[in-house]
N, C-alpha and C positions, 0 to 999 in steps of 0.2 A: 403744093399738092392740091389737086382738084377735089372738092368736097364730096361730090356724088361718087366719084371713082373710089375714094377712100372708104366711103360708107359701104359700097358694094363689096369691096375687097375684104373689109373686116367681117361682113356677114357671110361671105363665101368661105372664108377661112374657118369661121366658127362652125359652119355646116360640115365642112370636111373633118374637123376635129370630132364633131358629134358622130359622124359616120365611122370614124376609127373606134370610138368607144363602143358603138353598137357592134362592130366587127369583133372586138375583144370580148365583149359580153356574150355574144353569140357563141364564140368558141368555148368560153367558160361553162356556159349552161348546156351545151350540146355534147360535151366530151367528158370522159372520165379523166379528171385531172390527176396527173402524177408528174414527176420530174421529167420523164422521157417525152410524154406528149407535149408538155409545155416547152421543152427544149426544141423539139422538132418543129413546133409551131413557130417559135421565134427565130429559128435558124433557117426557115424557108425564105427564099428570095423575096416573094411578094410581101411577107410580113415585115421583113427588114426595110424594103423599099417604102411600104406604106407608113411605117414608123418614122423613117427619115423625113418623108414628106410632111407628116404631122408635126414633127418638131420644127421644121422650117416654117410651116404655117402658124405654129404657136409664136415663133419669133416675129413674123409679119404682123400677126394679130396684136401682140403686146407692143410692138414698135408703134403701131398706129395709136393705140391707147395712151402710151406714154408720151408720144409726140403731141397728142391733143392736150394732155395735162400740162405739158411744158408751154405750149402756145397759149393756153387759157390762163394759167396761174402764175407763170414766171414772167410777167410783164411789168413795166414801170408803173402802170396804173394799179394793178392788184398788189404788188409789193409795196407800193407807196402808202397803202393803208397801214402797213406794219411799221415802216420807218423810211425816212427820206434817204439815208445812205444805202439802204437795201434796194430802194427803187433805182438809184443811180447805177447800181451794178447788176441790174436785171438781165441785160444781154449776156454778160459774162456768166452769171449763174445758169441761165438757160443753156448756153453752149457747153458748160461743164456737165450739166445734167444730161444733155444729149450724148456727149462723149462717153460718159460713164455707162449709160444703159446700152449704147451700141457696142462698146467694148465688152461688157458683160454678156451681151447676146452672142457675140462672135466666140467668146471663150466657151459659153454654154453649148453652142452648136458644135464646136470642135470636139468637145468632150463627148457629147451625145453620139456624133457620127463615129468617133473612134470606138466607143463602147459597142455600138450596133454592128459595125462592119469588121471589127477585129476580134 
């Protein structure tokens, strides 16, 4: 992954997430909240679409952050400070780490999209 592209992608996703929270806050502060107005708001296509995009951007944002942690701290050099056997299995630990957070991200996205659209 190219460093500047990742840096910009993470910043743009955070700005989109901030825009979503401003959108939600604007609705909360400008409307009389009750069950029906809240339901109508979240059942509208644009809110569902915006919410789906935000959750996808949250996954992209977190993937970049977790990928950075894995490449910075799960290396032979950094794990070698803890123990030699741990340093020898650094690549395996990093791959398991990547697999777990990608799998959890896919499960998370599937549940969120299921809840939003059904």
